[in-house]
Each structure stands twice: as structure tokens, then as C-alpha cells.
N, C-alpha and C positions, 0 to 999 in steps of 0.2 A: 514858253515865251523866250525869245532871244533878245537880251538887252543890248546887244552890240548895234550901235548906230554908226554907220560909215561916215555920216556927215559931221560927227562930233570931233573929228580929228583935223579939221581945216580943209580948205578946198583942194590942195594938191593930193593929200592922202585920200580924200573922199572919192576922187575919180578912180584911184587904184584899188580902193577897198570895196567899191560897189560892184562886187563880182560874187560868184558862188565860192564861198570860203570853205566849203566841204571838199577838201582836196583829197586826191588819191593817197593811199598809204605808201605807195611806191614813189618813184621819181616823177611820175606824171609826164605831161607834155608841156614844155614851155609855151607860154602864151605869146605868140609872135606879135599879136596886135598890141600888146602892152610894152613890148621891148623898147620902142622909141621913148615912151614916157618914163620907163624905168631908167634908161640911160641918162636922162636929164635929172633924175631924182638925186637930190643932195640934201644934207641936213639944212643948209641955208634955204633952199627952195621949199622943202617940205614944211619947214617951221617958220616961214616968212610971216605968217599971220600972228605969231606969238613970240615969246622970249624962250630961248633954250637955257635951261639951268644945268643940264647934265648932258654933255656931248656924247658920252658913251651910251647913254640910254637912247638918245636920238639916233645914234648909229644902229642900235638894236632894232629900232622901228624900221629903218631902211633895210636891214637884213631880213626882217620878217616879211616885208612887202615883196622882196625878190623871191623869197620862199613861197609866198602865197601864189605867185604866178609861175611856179615850178621851175625857176632858174636856180637850181640847187647850187651849182658852182659859184654863181655870183653871190648868193647868200652866204655860202661858206667862206669866201674871200673876206667878207665883211666880219662875220661873227668870230672867225678864228683870231682876229686882231683885237677883239674886245675882251679884256681880261677882267671880266666881272661875272657874277653868278648869272646875270641875265644873258650875257654874251655866250656863256657856256650852255645855257638853256636852249637858245636858238641853234647853237652848234649841235647839241644832242638831238634835237628834232630833225635837223637836216640829215644827220647820219642815220637816224632811224628810217627816214624816208628813202634813203639811197640803199637801204638793206644792209648796212654795216652795223648790225645790232650790238656787237661787242663794243665797238667804238662809241656808239650812242650811249651805252651805259657808262663808259669811261667819263664822258662829258657830264652826264647826270650826276655822277659821284662828285664832280667839281661844283655842281649847282648847290648841293646840300638841300636845306629846307627853304625853298624859294617862297617869298611872300605871295606870289601868284597861285601857289598850290591851294590855298584856302578858297580862293574864288573858283578855281577849276573844280574842286571837290563839291562846293556848294552848287554850282551850275550843273554838274554831272550827277549830283545826288549820290555820291560815293562815300561820304563820311570823311575820307582822307584821299589825298592824291598820291599815288605811288608810281613815279615815272618808270621805275624798273619793271614793275608788273605790267605797265602799259606797253613797254617795249616788247616784252614776251608775248603779250596778247596780240599785238600787231604782227609780230613774226609768225605766230601760229596761224593767224587769219590769212596772211600772204602766202603761206606754204600749204594752205588747204587743210590744216590740222584742226581748225575750228570753224564754226559757222557764225562767228562774231564780227565779220567784216563791217557790216552796217553800223554796229555799235561802235567799233573802232573809228570809223569815219566821223561819226557824231562827236565822239570824245576828242578826236584830234582837232575838230573845228572849235570846240569849246576851249581846248588847250591853247590853240593859236590866238583866238580872240582875247582870252584872258591875259595871256602874256603880252600881246600887243598893247592892250589897254593899260596894263601895269607900266610897261616901258614908256608909253606916250606920256602918261601923267607924271612919271618920275622925270622924264626929259624936260618937262615944262615946270617942274618944281612943285607939283601938286601932290 
């Protein structure tokens, strides 16, 4: 069962989240149909339906949505300016997807033990979430050194959804 409900994040996010969130392990292909909506995406617009309690966490959501649509450079520009553990988490995911595995681990070292790890581990049924091991697993799958690509895709979706949900609720003070 997938507990992620794209409608739970307000009307602006709902339109952008109602897509296949099982993204490629690599850079993917930017969703040109979403580009116009993404360019209009701002904290003010995305959170117009509610109050923003934490602007950095709201910016994390924006970074995550750009990443979801495979605009890694745009996501990177946002996440690199968010000096929080959640900003580092998005930054680490982006570098993992671009194939810069060492740099991804650098950003995950800055994350530490993120509160979203527990949700990821629970949904993934892994006991604990180890982002460093996951970077290694994705690298091996991408380089053809393992047959775990499908599992990595599923785990990456769980990771993205769990982090987005955490950031969204923190952004609105819940």
C-alpha cells in the first residue's frame, strides 16, 4: 500500500505530484510538459492554501518537485542554498541521480540522522535507513553490477515521498 496522496498537499502541488513518482536512478529526462508550471512554482503560490511556518522547508518542497520532474539543475540551485539537513538530503539525492556518488555521500554526511529515515525504513521494511548503503546499491545497479535496479527504483520512490511529506508538514508547522 502506498500512503502517499498527491491531493494532500494543496492544489498547486497536487497537479505536479500526480505523476509517476518512480523516477529513474539516473538523470532521467526532464518533463517538458511540466516546465511551464514549474517555472511558476514559488513558495507563495504552492502554499497559498495554508500558512508557511518554515520557509526553508517550503523551499525544500519546491526543490523536490523540480527533482521529481527530472530537472536536476533547477533542483540543485534550490537545494544548495538551503543550509538545513533537509536541504542537504535533497542535495544528496540529486547528486546520486546525476551519478556523482562521492558527492552524494558528502551531502548525506551533512544530513546526519534525518527524521524522515524512520518513515523510509518503515515503508521500505528495512529496519533502518542507510543512505550511504543506498548510494552504493544505486551505483551498482546503474553500472550493471547488480540486478537490484527495480528494488532501487521502489526505494527511491519511497525515499522521495517520505522526504517530501516530512518537508511539507514541517513547512506548515505540523
